[in-house]
N, C-alpha and C positions, 0 to 999 in steps of 0.2 A: 611432434610431442613437446610441451611449451614444457622450460626451466622454470624450477620450482624454488621458492627459498621457505626459509623461514624465518621469521620477525620475537621479537619476545613486546610482549604487552603486559600490560599491569590484567589482576584479574578482576576485576569492575567491567573494565572496559571488553575483558575475553567473554563474559557472562554476557554481555550486553547484544556483543557480536552474533552467538550464539543465539540469543534471543531473539535479535531480529530475525536471522536466515533462518530460523525455525519457522516463521512464523512467515516469511514470503515463502515457504516449501525450498529453499536455493541454498548452497553450500557457504560457507563464509567468505569463499575466493570469488564465490560467484557476485554474492551482495557488495564485495565489496569494487567487483568490477565494475559491477551497475552503478557504483558513485562514482566511477571517475571514467573521462573518453580517452579515446583511445591514445591521447600524448602526454597522460597522466595528472592533465588538469581537475580538481572539481565541478562536476560541473552544475551549473547557478541554477537557482530555480528562479522560473519564469514570473516575475514581479509582479504579475499581472495575474497568473493565476493562485498567488499567494491570497491578493488582498482579495479575491474572489471568496475566496476560502474563507477566509478571513470574515467578510459578510458575510456567508452565510451562515458561520460558527455562531456571531453575534445574534442572528435572529431569532435563533432554536433557544443559544438564553435568558432571550426576549421573551420568549416561551411560544415563540411558532410552532406550530402543527408539526409532528414528526409522524413516519410510519415505522410503526412496529417489527423489531429484525423478524418473528415469527409470520407476521404477514408478507412480507419479502421474500423471505423461505420457500413458503406456500406458492408464490407468485412466478417463481423461477424454476422451481418443481417443473412448473406446468408447460416450460417453453420444448418447442417439439416437441409436444403432444398434442391430439385435439384437443384436447381441454384449452391451449395456453389462449389467451386473449389479453390484448393489449392494455396495460397497464390502468388507465382511463373508463376498461370496458369491465373490468373486473368484477 
């Protein structure tokens, strides 16, 4: 069993951690573990991946066509069923 410790944080940070953990469906301990590598060092974001996300977001803000959430959900619901078709064939 892993030893545990309690730490003190301000209320705003606690609520933020609770919200982030709930959104990911994990505990706060699991969330914090995801943010650190095994040596306790912060995991660096891949700069190329961040730059690509920034480029994609800029295109959306500039008016690029997007897919409505409900359309994606309906398509995902077909996965593993006879109704499934690749996105381009839907």
